[in-house]
PyMOL CGO cylinders between C-alpha atoms (Angstrom):
from pymol import cmd
from pymol.cgo import CYLINDER

trace = [
    CYLINDER, 94.40, 106.35, 104.13, 97.05, 105.99, 106.72, 0.3, 1, 1, 1, 1, 1, 1,
    CYLINDER, 97.05, 105.99, 106.72, 99.50, 108.74, 109.03, 0.3, 1, 1, 1, 1, 1, 1,
    CYLINDER, 99.50, 108.74, 109.03, 102.35, 109.55, 106.71, 0.3, 1, 1, 1, 1, 1, 1,
    CYLINDER, 102.35, 109.55, 106.71, 101.03, 109.90, 103.26, 0.3, 1, 1, 1, 1, 1, 1,
    CYLINDER, 101.03, 109.90, 103.26, 100.50, 105.96, 102.91, 0.3, 1, 1, 1, 1, 1, 1,
    CYLINDER, 100.50, 105.96, 102.91, 97.54, 104.88, 100.60, 0.3, 1, 1, 1, 1, 1, 1,
    CYLINDER, 97.54, 104.88, 100.60, 95.76, 101.65, 99.54, 0.3, 1, 1, 1, 1, 1, 1,
    CYLINDER, 95.76, 101.65, 99.54, 92.82, 100.81, 97.55, 0.3, 1, 1, 1, 1, 1, 1,
    CYLINDER, 92.82, 100.81, 97.55, 90.76, 97.51, 98.15, 0.3, 1, 1, 1, 1, 1, 1,
    CYLINDER, 90.76, 97.51, 98.15, 87.79, 96.01, 96.62, 0.3, 1, 1, 1, 1, 1, 1,
    CYLINDER, 87.79, 96.01, 96.62, 85.54, 93.35, 97.23, 0.3, 1, 1, 1, 1, 1, 1,
    CYLINDER, 85.54, 93.35, 97.23, 85.65, 90.51, 95.58, 0.3, 1, 1, 1, 1, 1, 1,
    CYLINDER, 85.65, 90.51, 95.58, 82.50, 88.56, 95.62, 0.3, 1, 1, 1, 1, 1, 1,
    CYLINDER, 82.50, 88.56, 95.62, 83.25, 85.26, 94.42, 0.3, 1, 1, 1, 1, 1, 1,
    CYLINDER, 83.25, 85.26, 94.42, 85.42, 84.96, 97.55, 0.3, 1, 1, 1, 1, 1, 1,
    CYLINDER, 85.42, 84.96, 97.55, 83.70, 86.81, 99.95, 0.3, 1, 1, 1, 1, 1, 1,
    CYLINDER, 83.70, 86.81, 99.95, 86.53, 89.25, 100.96, 0.3, 1, 1, 1, 1, 1, 1,
    CYLINDER, 86.53, 89.25, 100.96, 88.35, 92.16, 100.45, 0.3, 1, 1, 1, 1, 1, 1,
    CYLINDER, 88.35, 92.16, 100.45, 91.40, 92.20, 97.84, 0.3, 1, 1, 1, 1, 1, 1,
    CYLINDER, 91.40, 92.20, 97.84, 94.22, 94.56, 98.12, 0.3, 1, 1, 1, 1, 1, 1,
    CYLINDER, 94.22, 94.56, 98.12, 94.72, 96.21, 94.87, 0.3, 1, 1, 1, 1, 1, 1,
    CYLINDER, 94.72, 96.21, 94.87, 97.06, 98.73, 95.08, 0.3, 1, 1, 1, 1, 1, 1,
    CYLINDER, 97.06, 98.73, 95.08, 99.47, 100.07, 97.66, 0.3, 1, 1, 1, 1, 1, 1,
    CYLINDER, 99.47, 100.07, 97.66, 101.23, 103.42, 97.58, 0.3, 1, 1, 1, 1, 1, 1,
    CYLINDER, 101.23, 103.42, 97.58, 103.57, 105.35, 99.77, 0.3, 1, 1, 1, 1, 1, 1,
    CYLINDER, 103.57, 105.35, 99.77, 104.40, 109.03, 99.62, 0.3, 1, 1, 1, 1, 1, 1,
    CYLINDER, 104.40, 109.03, 99.62, 107.16, 109.44, 101.70, 0.3, 1, 1, 1, 1, 1, 1,
    CYLINDER, 107.16, 109.44, 101.70, 110.04, 110.99, 98.89, 0.3, 1, 1, 1, 1, 1, 1,
    CYLINDER, 110.04, 110.99, 98.89, 111.54, 113.94, 100.20, 0.3, 1, 1, 1, 1, 1, 1,
    CYLINDER, 111.54, 113.94, 100.20, 110.39, 115.96, 97.44, 0.3, 1, 1, 1, 1, 1, 1,
    CYLINDER, 110.39, 115.96, 97.44, 106.79, 115.92, 99.00, 0.3, 1, 1, 1, 1, 1, 1,
    CYLINDER, 106.79, 115.92, 99.00, 108.15, 116.58, 102.26, 0.3, 1, 1, 1, 1, 1, 1,
    CYLINDER, 108.15, 116.58, 102.26, 108.36, 120.07, 102.48, 0.3, 1, 1, 1, 1, 1, 1,
    CYLINDER, 108.36, 120.07, 102.48, 107.15, 120.53, 105.95, 0.3, 1, 1, 1, 1, 1, 1,
    CYLINDER, 107.15, 120.53, 105.95, 107.27, 117.52, 108.20, 0.3, 1, 1, 1, 1, 1, 1,
    CYLINDER, 107.27, 117.52, 108.20, 105.10, 118.00, 111.21, 0.3, 1, 1, 1, 1, 1, 1,
    CYLINDER, 105.10, 118.00, 111.21, 102.70, 115.44, 113.40, 0.3, 1, 1, 1, 1, 1, 1,
    CYLINDER, 102.70, 115.44, 113.40, 99.83, 118.16, 112.87, 0.3, 1, 1, 1, 1, 1, 1,
    CYLINDER, 99.83, 118.16, 112.87, 99.47, 117.51, 109.19, 0.3, 1, 1, 1, 1, 1, 1,
    CYLINDER, 99.47, 117.51, 109.19, 97.08, 114.69, 108.39, 0.3, 1, 1, 1, 1, 1, 1,
    CYLINDER, 97.08, 114.69, 108.39, 96.09, 112.46, 105.32, 0.3, 1, 1, 1, 1, 1, 1,
    CYLINDER, 96.09, 112.46, 105.32, 93.01, 113.90, 103.82, 0.3, 1, 1, 1, 1, 1, 1,
    CYLINDER, 93.01, 113.90, 103.82, 91.22, 111.32, 101.12, 0.3, 1, 1, 1, 1, 1, 1,
    CYLINDER, 91.22, 111.32, 101.12, 87.53, 111.74, 99.13, 0.3, 1, 1, 1, 1, 1, 1,
    CYLINDER, 87.53, 111.74, 99.13, 86.38, 110.01, 96.56, 0.3, 1, 1, 1, 1, 1, 1,
    CYLINDER, 86.38, 110.01, 96.56, 84.48, 111.56, 93.84, 0.3, 1, 1, 1, 1, 1, 1,
    CYLINDER, 84.48, 111.56, 93.84, 80.51, 110.87, 93.90, 0.3, 1, 1, 1, 1, 1, 1,
    CYLINDER, 80.51, 110.87, 93.90, 80.67, 109.10, 90.91, 0.3, 1, 1, 1, 1, 1, 1,
    CYLINDER, 80.67, 109.10, 90.91, 83.90, 107.34, 91.31, 0.3, 1, 1, 1, 1, 1, 1,
    CYLINDER, 83.90, 107.34, 91.31, 85.58, 108.83, 88.92, 0.3, 1, 1, 1, 1, 1, 1,
    CYLINDER, 85.58, 108.83, 88.92, 88.71, 109.52, 91.29, 0.3, 1, 1, 1, 1, 1, 1,
    CYLINDER, 88.71, 109.52, 91.29, 89.76, 109.63, 94.42, 0.3, 1, 1, 1, 1, 1, 1,
    CYLINDER, 89.76, 109.63, 94.42, 92.36, 112.63, 96.06, 0.3, 1, 1, 1, 1, 1, 1,
    CYLINDER, 92.36, 112.63, 96.06, 94.56, 112.28, 99.12, 0.3, 1, 1, 1, 1, 1, 1,
    CYLINDER, 94.56, 112.28, 99.12, 95.77, 115.50, 100.63, 0.3, 1, 1, 1, 1, 1, 1,
    CYLINDER, 95.77, 115.50, 100.63, 99.97, 114.51, 101.02, 0.3, 1, 1, 1, 1, 1, 1,
    CYLINDER, 99.97, 114.51, 101.02, 102.06, 116.25, 103.57, 0.3, 1, 1, 1, 1, 1, 1,
    CYLINDER, 102.06, 116.25, 103.57, 99.54, 119.88, 103.41, 0.3, 1, 1, 1, 1, 1, 1,
    CYLINDER, 99.54, 119.88, 103.41, 101.06, 120.85, 100.15, 0.3, 1, 1, 1, 1, 1, 1,
    CYLINDER, 101.06, 120.85, 100.15, 100.18, 117.97, 97.70, 0.3, 1, 1, 1, 1, 1, 1,
    CYLINDER, 100.18, 117.97, 97.70, 96.98, 116.28, 95.86, 0.3, 1, 1, 1, 1, 1, 1,
    CYLINDER, 96.98, 116.28, 95.86, 97.66, 113.00, 94.98, 0.3, 1, 1, 1, 1, 1, 1,
    CYLINDER, 97.66, 113.00, 94.98, 95.47, 111.73, 92.35, 0.3, 1, 1, 1, 1, 1, 1,
    CYLINDER, 95.47, 111.73, 92.35, 94.08, 108.60, 91.84, 0.3, 1, 1, 1, 1, 1, 1,
    CYLINDER, 94.08, 108.60, 91.84, 92.16, 108.28, 88.23, 0.3, 1, 1, 1, 1, 1, 1,
    CYLINDER, 92.16, 108.28, 88.23, 89.30, 105.16, 88.69, 0.3, 1, 1, 1, 1, 1, 1,
    CYLINDER, 89.30, 105.16, 88.69, 88.37, 102.96, 85.45, 0.3, 1, 1, 1, 1, 1, 1,
    CYLINDER, 88.37, 102.96, 85.45, 85.38, 100.80, 85.00, 0.3, 1, 1, 1, 1, 1, 1,
    CYLINDER, 85.38, 100.80, 85.00, 84.50, 99.04, 82.01, 0.3, 1, 1, 1, 1, 1, 1,
    CYLINDER, 84.50, 99.04, 82.01, 80.75, 97.46, 81.79, 0.3, 1, 1, 1, 1, 1, 1,
    CYLINDER, 80.75, 97.46, 81.79, 80.58, 94.43, 80.14, 0.3, 1, 1, 1, 1, 1, 1,
    CYLINDER, 80.58, 94.43, 80.14, 77.28, 93.58, 77.95, 0.3, 1, 1, 1, 1, 1, 1,
    CYLINDER, 77.28, 93.58, 77.95, 76.06, 91.59, 81.31, 0.3, 1, 1, 1, 1, 1, 1,
    CYLINDER, 76.06, 91.59, 81.31, 76.33, 94.71, 83.57, 0.3, 1, 1, 1, 1, 1, 1,
    CYLINDER, 76.33, 94.71, 83.57, 78.84, 93.37, 85.43, 0.3, 1, 1, 1, 1, 1, 1,
    CYLINDER, 78.84, 93.37, 85.43, 81.62, 94.89, 86.05, 0.3, 1, 1, 1, 1, 1, 1,
    CYLINDER, 81.62, 94.89, 86.05, 85.20, 93.79, 84.98, 0.3, 1, 1, 1, 1, 1, 1,
    CYLINDER, 85.20, 93.79, 84.98, 88.32, 94.82, 85.77, 0.3, 1, 1, 1, 1, 1, 1,
    CYLINDER, 88.32, 94.82, 85.77, 89.98, 96.51, 88.73, 0.3, 1, 1, 1, 1, 1, 1,
    CYLINDER, 89.98, 96.51, 88.73, 88.89, 99.86, 90.02, 0.3, 1, 1, 1, 1, 1, 1,
    CYLINDER, 88.89, 99.86, 90.02, 92.53, 101.19, 89.10, 0.3, 1, 1, 1, 1, 1, 1,
    CYLINDER, 92.53, 101.19, 89.10, 93.30, 99.57, 85.57, 0.3, 1, 1, 1, 1, 1, 1,
    CYLINDER, 93.30, 99.57, 85.57, 95.67, 101.42, 82.99, 0.3, 1, 1, 1, 1, 1, 1,
    CYLINDER, 95.67, 101.42, 82.99, 95.59, 104.66, 84.86, 0.3, 1, 1, 1, 1, 1, 1,
    CYLINDER, 95.59, 104.66, 84.86, 98.23, 105.78, 87.06, 0.3, 1, 1, 1, 1, 1, 1,
    CYLINDER, 98.23, 105.78, 87.06, 98.15, 108.32, 89.76, 0.3, 1, 1, 1, 1, 1, 1,
    CYLINDER, 98.15, 108.32, 89.76, 99.97, 112.01, 90.00, 0.3, 1, 1, 1, 1, 1, 1,
    CYLINDER, 99.97, 112.01, 90.00, 100.65, 114.43, 92.19, 0.3, 1, 1, 1, 1, 1, 1,
    CYLINDER, 100.65, 114.43, 92.19, 99.57, 118.00, 92.20, 0.3, 1, 1, 1, 1, 1, 1,
    CYLINDER, 99.57, 118.00, 92.20, 101.71, 120.73, 94.03, 0.3, 1, 1, 1, 1, 1, 1,
    CYLINDER, 101.71, 120.73, 94.03, 98.73, 122.85, 95.27, 0.3, 1, 1, 1, 1, 1, 1,
    CYLINDER, 98.73, 122.85, 95.27, 100.74, 126.20, 95.00, 0.3, 1, 1, 1, 1, 1, 1,
    CYLINDER, 100.74, 126.20, 95.00, 100.44, 125.63, 90.96, 0.3, 1, 1, 1, 1, 1, 1,
    CYLINDER, 100.44, 125.63, 90.96, 97.02, 125.95, 91.21, 0.3, 1, 1, 1, 1, 1, 1,
    CYLINDER, 97.02, 125.95, 91.21, 96.89, 128.70, 93.29, 0.3, 1, 1, 1, 1, 1, 1,
    CYLINDER, 96.89, 128.70, 93.29, 100.07, 130.75, 95.29, 0.3, 1, 1, 1, 1, 1, 1,
    CYLINDER, 100.07, 130.75, 95.29, 97.40, 131.35, 98.23, 0.3, 1, 1, 1, 1, 1, 1,
    CYLINDER, 97.40, 131.35, 98.23, 96.28, 127.83, 98.80, 0.3, 1, 1, 1, 1, 1, 1,
    CYLINDER, 96.28, 127.83, 98.80, 98.22, 127.04, 102.63, 0.3, 1, 1, 1, 1, 1, 1,
    CYLINDER, 98.22, 127.04, 102.63, 97.22, 125.47, 105.62, 0.3, 1, 1, 1, 1, 1, 1,
    CYLINDER, 97.22, 125.47, 105.62, 94.48, 123.47, 104.06, 0.3, 1, 1, 1, 1, 1, 1,
    CYLINDER, 94.48, 123.47, 104.06, 91.53, 122.52, 106.23, 0.3, 1, 1, 1, 1, 1, 1,
    CYLINDER, 91.53, 122.52, 106.23, 89.39, 120.23, 104.37, 0.3, 1, 1, 1, 1, 1, 1,
    CYLINDER, 89.39, 120.23, 104.37, 88.48, 119.40, 100.71, 0.3, 1, 1, 1, 1, 1, 1,
    CYLINDER, 88.48, 119.40, 100.71, 85.55, 117.36, 99.25, 0.3, 1, 1, 1, 1, 1, 1,
    CYLINDER, 85.55, 117.36, 99.25, 84.46, 116.76, 95.97, 0.3, 1, 1, 1, 1, 1, 1,
    CYLINDER, 84.46, 116.76, 95.97, 81.01, 118.30, 94.66, 0.3, 1, 1, 1, 1, 1, 1,
    CYLINDER, 81.01, 118.30, 94.66, 77.86, 116.71, 93.14, 0.3, 1, 1, 1, 1, 1, 1,
    CYLINDER, 77.86, 116.71, 93.14, 76.54, 117.77, 89.88, 0.3, 1, 1, 1, 1, 1, 1,
    CYLINDER, 76.54, 117.77, 89.88, 79.41, 118.36, 87.70, 0.3, 1, 1, 1, 1, 1, 1,
    CYLINDER, 79.41, 118.36, 87.70, 80.63, 116.74, 84.51, 0.3, 1, 1, 1, 1, 1, 1,
    CYLINDER, 80.63, 116.74, 84.51, 84.19, 116.58, 85.76, 0.3, 1, 1, 1, 1, 1, 1,
    CYLINDER, 84.19, 116.58, 85.76, 85.02, 115.45, 89.23, 0.3, 1, 1, 1, 1, 1, 1,
    CYLINDER, 85.02, 115.45, 89.23, 85.36, 118.98, 90.59, 0.3, 1, 1, 1, 1, 1, 1,
    CYLINDER, 85.36, 118.98, 90.59, 87.23, 119.25, 94.13, 0.3, 1, 1, 1, 1, 1, 1,
    CYLINDER, 87.23, 119.25, 94.13, 86.25, 122.34, 96.97, 0.3, 1, 1, 1, 1, 1, 1,
    CYLINDER, 86.25, 122.34, 96.97, 89.39, 123.09, 99.00, 0.3, 1, 1, 1, 1, 1, 1,
    CYLINDER, 89.39, 123.09, 99.00, 88.67, 124.93, 102.41, 0.3, 1, 1, 1, 1, 1, 1,
    CYLINDER, 88.67, 124.93, 102.41, 92.06, 126.91, 103.35, 0.3, 1, 1, 1, 1, 1, 1,
    CYLINDER, 92.06, 126.91, 103.35, 93.39, 129.67, 105.33, 0.3, 1, 1, 1, 1, 1, 1,
    CYLINDER, 93.39, 129.67, 105.33, 95.98, 131.25, 103.70, 0.3, 1, 1, 1, 1, 1, 1,
    CYLINDER, 95.98, 131.25, 103.70, 97.14, 133.40, 106.75, 0.3, 1, 1, 1, 1, 1, 1,
    CYLINDER, 97.14, 133.40, 106.75, 96.43, 131.39, 109.75, 0.3, 1, 1, 1, 1, 1, 1,
    CYLINDER, 96.43, 131.39, 109.75, 94.81, 133.12, 112.99, 0.3, 1, 1, 1, 1, 1, 1,
    CYLINDER, 94.81, 133.12, 112.99, 93.19, 132.07, 116.01, 0.3, 1, 1, 1, 1, 1, 1,
    CYLINDER, 93.19, 132.07, 116.01, 90.50, 133.67, 118.68, 0.3, 1, 1, 1, 1, 1, 1,
    CYLINDER, 90.50, 133.67, 118.68, 92.98, 136.15, 120.15, 0.3, 1, 1, 1, 1, 1, 1,
    CYLINDER, 92.98, 136.15, 120.15, 93.80, 138.15, 116.75, 0.3, 1, 1, 1, 1, 1, 1,
    CYLINDER, 93.80, 138.15, 116.75, 90.38, 138.08, 115.88, 0.3, 1, 1, 1, 1, 1, 1,
    CYLINDER, 90.38, 138.08, 115.88, 90.59, 141.97, 116.42, 0.3, 1, 1, 1, 1, 1, 1,
    CYLINDER, 90.59, 141.97, 116.42, 92.81, 142.61, 114.15, 0.3, 1, 1, 1, 1, 1, 1,
    CYLINDER, 92.81, 142.61, 114.15, 92.16, 139.60, 111.61, 0.3, 1, 1, 1, 1, 1, 1,
    CYLINDER, 92.16, 139.60, 111.61, 89.00, 137.54, 111.31, 0.3, 1, 1, 1, 1, 1, 1,
    CYLINDER, 89.00, 137.54, 111.31, 88.53, 136.98, 107.96, 0.3, 1, 1, 1, 1, 1, 1,
    CYLINDER, 88.53, 136.98, 107.96, 91.00, 134.33, 106.84, 0.3, 1, 1, 1, 1, 1, 1,
    CYLINDER, 91.00, 134.33, 106.84, 88.94, 131.27, 105.27, 0.3, 1, 1, 1, 1, 1, 1,
    CYLINDER, 88.94, 131.27, 105.27, 88.87, 130.70, 101.86, 0.3, 1, 1, 1, 1, 1, 1,
    CYLINDER, 88.87, 130.70, 101.86, 87.52, 128.16, 99.33, 0.3, 1, 1, 1, 1, 1, 1,
    CYLINDER, 87.52, 128.16, 99.33, 88.59, 127.18, 95.79, 0.3, 1, 1, 1, 1, 1, 1,
    CYLINDER, 88.59, 127.18, 95.79, 86.61, 124.86, 93.28, 0.3, 1, 1, 1, 1, 1, 1,
    CYLINDER, 86.61, 124.86, 93.28, 89.04, 123.06, 90.54, 0.3, 1, 1, 1, 1, 1, 1,
    CYLINDER, 89.04, 123.06, 90.54, 87.45, 120.92, 88.00, 0.3, 1, 1, 1, 1, 1, 1,
    CYLINDER, 87.45, 120.92, 88.00, 89.77, 117.67, 87.62, 0.3, 1, 1, 1, 1, 1, 1,
    CYLINDER, 89.77, 117.67, 87.62, 90.36, 116.26, 84.33, 0.3, 1, 1, 1, 1, 1, 1,
    CYLINDER, 90.36, 116.26, 84.33, 92.27, 113.17, 85.21, 0.3, 1, 1, 1, 1, 1, 1,
    CYLINDER, 92.27, 113.17, 85.21, 92.89, 112.50, 81.39, 0.3, 1, 1, 1, 1, 1, 1,
    CYLINDER, 92.89, 112.50, 81.39, 95.07, 115.41, 80.40, 0.3, 1, 1, 1, 1, 1, 1,
    CYLINDER, 95.07, 115.41, 80.40, 96.22, 116.17, 83.91, 0.3, 1, 1, 1, 1, 1, 1,
    CYLINDER, 96.22, 116.17, 83.91, 94.88, 119.77, 83.77, 0.3, 1, 1, 1, 1, 1, 1,
    CYLINDER, 94.88, 119.77, 83.77, 93.32, 121.29, 86.94, 0.3, 1, 1, 1, 1, 1, 1,
    CYLINDER, 93.32, 121.29, 86.94, 91.56, 124.60, 85.93, 0.3, 1, 1, 1, 1, 1, 1,
    CYLINDER, 91.56, 124.60, 85.93, 90.23, 126.66, 88.81, 0.3, 1, 1, 1, 1, 1, 1,
    CYLINDER, 90.23, 126.66, 88.81, 86.15, 126.99, 88.18, 0.3, 1, 1, 1, 1, 1, 1,
    CYLINDER, 86.15, 126.99, 88.18, 85.30, 129.81, 91.05, 0.3, 1, 1, 1, 1, 1, 1,
    CYLINDER, 85.30, 129.81, 91.05, 86.75, 131.21, 94.50, 0.3, 1, 1, 1, 1, 1, 1,
    CYLINDER, 86.75, 131.21, 94.50, 85.61, 132.58, 97.45, 0.3, 1, 1, 1, 1, 1, 1,
    CYLINDER, 85.61, 132.58, 97.45, 87.67, 134.80, 99.86, 0.3, 1, 1, 1, 1, 1, 1,
    CYLINDER, 87.67, 134.80, 99.86, 86.92, 136.35, 103.60, 0.3, 1, 1, 1, 1, 1, 1,
    CYLINDER, 86.92, 136.35, 103.60, 85.16, 133.52, 105.09, 0.3, 1, 1, 1, 1, 1, 1,
    CYLINDER, 85.16, 133.52, 105.09, 85.55, 133.73, 108.78, 0.3, 1, 1, 1, 1, 1, 1,
    CYLINDER, 85.55, 133.73, 108.78, 88.46, 132.11, 110.42, 0.3, 1, 1, 1, 1, 1, 1,
    CYLINDER, 88.46, 132.11, 110.42, 86.98, 129.49, 112.70, 0.3, 1, 1, 1, 1, 1, 1,
    CYLINDER, 86.98, 129.49, 112.70, 85.75, 127.22, 109.17, 0.3, 1, 1, 1, 1, 1, 1,
    CYLINDER, 85.75, 127.22, 109.17, 86.75, 123.67, 109.75, 0.3, 1, 1, 1, 1, 1, 1,
    CYLINDER, 86.75, 123.67, 109.75, 84.80, 121.60, 107.42, 0.3, 1, 1, 1, 1, 1, 1,
    CYLINDER, 84.80, 121.60, 107.42, 83.69, 121.63, 103.64, 0.3, 1, 1, 1, 1, 1, 1,
    CYLINDER, 83.69, 121.63, 103.64, 80.24, 119.82, 103.14, 0.3, 1, 1, 1, 1, 1, 1,
    CYLINDER, 80.24, 119.82, 103.14, 79.06, 119.15, 99.60, 0.3, 1, 1, 1, 1, 1, 1,
    CYLINDER, 79.06, 119.15, 99.60, 75.07, 118.30, 99.74, 0.3, 1, 1, 1, 1, 1, 1,
    CYLINDER, 75.07, 118.30, 99.74, 74.02, 116.80, 96.42, 0.3, 1, 1, 1, 1, 1, 1,
    CYLINDER, 74.02, 116.80, 96.42, 70.93, 117.86, 94.73, 0.3, 1, 1, 1, 1, 1, 1,
    CYLINDER, 70.93, 117.86, 94.73, 67.40, 117.58, 95.97, 0.3, 1, 1, 1, 1, 1, 1,
    CYLINDER, 67.40, 117.58, 95.97, 65.60, 114.58, 94.52, 0.3, 1, 1, 1, 1, 1, 1,
]
cmd.load_cgo(trace, "trace")
């Protein structure tokens, strides 16, 4: 991903022994630019089983990129990773109106459907206000049915410390 909500999909071409650009996407339409700030960063994550990828766009929208690969009879992959399934955008406020100031996003391991964990801070605070407000971060996990474009909330957790800065997905032990 690039600054200002730009995204490219590249894949390795083993025949030519090089990288090939498959798709270029630009999310700079005005509808997504509710808040423009130099501090907003694009966060890009891919599901551990490579079923889809997501990118945080302007802090309030989630761009979803479904990936589709089919196995041929000889187990070689055919087709591009982005064939036939168009990307779409989710307004995070439609999932939960509490979601604001997204800190990090991560896909979780071991779920049937791609499951995205969102770490956010509804009301921002800082060390100087710890006496007044200190547990301002929260987590929400959403299941991502990319075929039907349905994203129910699986679970959520509130009142996490204000200084949470990263979500880390830990796979099951071997």
